[in-house]
C-alpha positions as CSV (number, residue, x, y, z in Angstrom):
1,X,152.7,169.4,89.9
2,X,155.3,172.0,91.1
3,X,158.1,172.3,88.5
4,X,160.5,173.3,91.3
5,X,160.0,170.1,93.3
6,X,161.4,166.7,92.2
7,X,158.7,164.1,91.8
8,X,159.7,160.4,91.3
9,X,157.8,157.3,90.5
10,X,158.2,154.2,92.6
11,X,159.8,152.0,89.8
12,X,158.4,148.8,91.4
13,X,154.8,150.1,91.0
14,X,155.7,151.6,87.6
15,X,156.9,148.2,86.5
16,X,153.9,146.4,88.0
17,X,151.6,148.3,85.7
18,X,154.0,148.2,82.7
19,X,154.5,144.4,82.8
20,X,150.8,143.8,82.2
21,X,151.4,145.2,78.7
22,X,155.0,144.0,78.3
23,X,155.5,140.8,80.2
24,X,158.6,138.6,80.3
25,X,162.0,138.5,82.1
26,X,163.9,140.2,79.3
27,X,161.5,143.2,79.3
28,X,161.8,143.4,83.1
29,X,165.6,143.3,83.0
30,X,165.7,146.0,80.3
31,X,163.4,148.3,82.2
32,X,165.2,148.0,85.5
33,X,168.6,148.4,83.8
34,X,167.4,151.7,82.4
35,X,166.0,152.8,85.7
36,X,169.3,151.9,87.6
37,X,171.5,153.6,85.0
38,X,173.5,156.4,86.8
39,X,174.7,158.3,83.7
40,X,173.0,159.4,80.5
41,X,175.3,157.4,78.3
42,X,174.5,154.2,80.2
43,X,170.8,155.1,80.1
44,X,170.8,155.6,76.3
45,X,172.5,152.2,75.9
46,X,169.9,150.4,78.0
47,X,167.1,152.2,76.2
48,X,168.5,151.1,72.9
49,X,168.3,147.5,74.1
50,X,164.7,148.1,75.2
51,X,163.9,149.5,71.7
52,X,165.4,146.4,70.1
53,X,163.2,144.2,72.2
54,X,160.0,146.2,71.8
55,X,159.8,149.6,70.2
56,X,156.3,150.2,71.6
57,X,157.5,149.6,75.1
58,X,160.5,151.9,74.4
59,X,158.2,154.6,73.2
60,X,156.0,154.3,76.3
61,X,159.0,154.9,78.6
62,X,160.3,157.7,76.5
63,X,157.0,159.6,77.2
64,X,157.8,159.6,80.9
65,X,160.3,162.3,81.9
66,X,163.6,160.6,82.8
67,X,164.0,162.6,86.0
68,X,160.9,160.8,87.4
69,X,162.1,157.2,87.0
70,X,165.8,156.8,86.1
71,X,168.8,157.6,88.3
72,X,170.4,159.1,85.2
73,X,167.9,161.9,85.3
74,X,167.7,162.3,89.1
75,X,168.7,165.6,90.7
76,X,171.8,165.4,92.8
77,X,170.5,167.9,95.4
78,X,168.5,165.5,97.6
79,X,171.4,163.0,98.0
80,X,169.0,160.1,97.6
81,X,168.8,157.6,94.8
82,X,166.0,155.5,96.2
83,X,163.6,154.1,93.5
84,X,161.0,152.3,95.5
85,X,158.8,153.5,98.4
86,X,159.6,150.5,100.7
87,X,159.5,152.8,103.7
88,X,155.9,153.7,103.1
89,X,155.0,150.0,102.4
90,X,156.8,148.8,105.6
91,X,154.9,151.4,107.6
92,X,151.6,150.6,106.1
93,X,152.2,146.9,106.9
94,X,153.3,147.6,110.4
95,X,150.1,149.6,111.2
96,X,147.7,147.2,109.4
97,X,146.3,145.7,112.6
98,X,145.2,149.2,113.8
99,X,143.7,150.6,110.6
100,X,140.3,149.0,110.9
101,X,139.7,149.9,114.5
102,X,137.6,152.8,115.8
103,X,139.4,156.2,115.6
104,X,140.5,156.4,119.2
105,X,141.7,152.8,119.3
106,X,143.5,153.3,116.0
107,X,145.3,156.4,117.3
108,X,146.3,154.7,120.5
109,X,147.7,151.8,118.5
110,X,149.7,154.1,116.2
111,X,151.0,156.0,119.3
112,X,152.1,152.7,120.8
113,X,153.9,151.5,117.6
114,X,155.6,154.8,117.0
115,X,156.7,155.4,120.6
116,X,158.1,151.9,120.8
117,X,160.0,152.3,117.6
118,X,161.5,155.6,118.6
119,X,162.7,154.2,121.9
120,X,164.3,151.2,120.2
121,X,166.0,153.3,117.6
122,X,167.3,155.7,120.3
123,X,168.7,152.9,122.3
124,X,170.5,151.5,119.2
125,X,172.0,154.9,118.4
126,X,173.2,155.3,122.0
127,X,175.1,152.0,121.8
128,X,176.5,152.8,118.4
129,X,180.2,153.9,118.4
130,X,180.7,155.2,114.9
131,X,180.5,158.8,113.5
132,X,178.3,157.9,110.5
133,X,174.8,156.4,110.5
134,X,175.3,152.6,110.6
135,X,173.7,151.8,107.2
136,X,175.8,154.6,105.6
137,X,179.0,153.2,107.2
138,X,178.2,149.8,105.7
139,X,177.8,151.2,102.3
140,X,181.1,153.1,102.6
141,X,182.8,149.9,103.7
142,X,181.7,148.3,100.4
143,X,183.2,151.2,98.5
144,X,186.5,150.8,100.5
145,X,186.6,147.1,99.6
146,X,186.0,147.8,95.9
147,X,188.5,150.7,95.7
148,X,191.4,148.2,95.7
149,X,190.6,147.5,92.0
150,X,191.0,151.1,90.9
151,X,194.2,153.1,90.2
152,X,194.0,156.9,90.8
153,X,196.0,159.1,88.5
154,X,196.4,162.7,89.8
155,X,196.0,165.6,87.4
156,X,198.7,167.5,89.3
157,X,196.4,170.4,90.3
158,X,197.6,172.5,93.4
159,X,194.9,171.1,95.7
160,X,195.4,167.5,94.4
161,X,191.6,167.1,93.9
162,X,191.4,166.2,90.2
163,X,191.9,162.6,89.3
164,X,191.4,160.0,86.5
165,X,190.6,156.6,88.0
166,X,191.0,153.4,86.0
167,X,190.8,149.7,86.4
168,X,192.4,149.0,83.1
169,X,189.1,148.9,81.2
170,X,187.0,151.8,82.5
171,X,188.0,155.3,83.3
172,X,186.2,157.9,85.5
173,X,187.0,161.6,86.3
174,X,186.9,162.5,90.0
175,X,186.8,166.0,91.5
176,X,187.2,165.9,95.3
177,X,186.6,169.6,95.7
178,X,183.3,169.5,93.8
179,X,182.4,166.2,95.4
180,X,181.7,164.7,92.0
181,X,182.6,161.5,90.2
182,X,181.7,160.8,86.5
183,X,179.9,157.6,87.6
184,X,177.5,160.0,89.5
185,X,177.1,157.6,92.5
186,X,178.8,160.1,94.9
187,X,176.8,163.0,93.4
188,X,173.5,161.2,93.8
189,X,174.0,159.7,97.3
190,X,176.6,161.8,99.1
191,X,178.5,158.6,99.9
192,X,181.9,158.2,98.2
193,X,182.0,155.5,95.6
194,X,185.0,153.2,95.1
195,X,186.5,155.5,92.5
196,X,186.5,158.4,95.0
197,X,187.8,156.3,97.9
198,X,190.8,155.3,95.7
199,X,191.6,159.0,95.3
200,X,191.0,159.8,98.9
201,X,193.5,157.1,99.9
202,X,196.0,158.5,97.4
203,X,195.9,161.7,99.4
204,X,196.2,159.8,102.7
205,X,192.9,161.1,104.0
206,X,189.8,159.4,105.5
207,X,186.8,158.5,103.3
208,X,184.5,159.2,106.2
209,X,185.5,162.9,106.0
210,X,184.0,163.1,102.5
211,X,180.6,161.7,103.3
212,X,177.8,164.3,103.0
213,X,176.9,166.1,106.3
214,X,173.4,164.7,105.9
215,X,174.7,161.4,107.4
216,X,176.7,162.7,110.3
């Protein structure tokens, strides 16, 4: 395994094997909470809960490098926080009817499926009016909706890029220049989280302009 390349487990499959040894809804919830934790502090809290439930299960998960199964350990370079390989599963299901055919017929079937999909996706993009990918725009709209609950406090730096954001209970540090938020959602996905959107609006700028170029 190349140490310079990120390798991640599909958490759905990881849990599928893990639950045979550690069944139950509480165990499932504890594992997925740890997997979905964005920060190390959150991950440590969820792992402490798992340890309280079953120390052997906790020890098993500690043996797996965090960067392979929890968002708290994911690199921010790929701008992807996906934890399941649903795209592969969906593709395998779509080509199921062709897989047991003779090689020529199978290839013709795959060609038909892929060509048809490419044309449909192209037609959808031609009709689309936005600047961002449709799914990314939907996620950004959720951040915009949730941003109303957060109050940005500027640090007063010359570029007006450093903020502390609070909702009265929680606080997060935001750096617009570094494209970073302490919650790590922006760092991981390249899509501004609600904390970041609140700061962007404070500066009277557009959230869309802060989305990673991957999605333009």
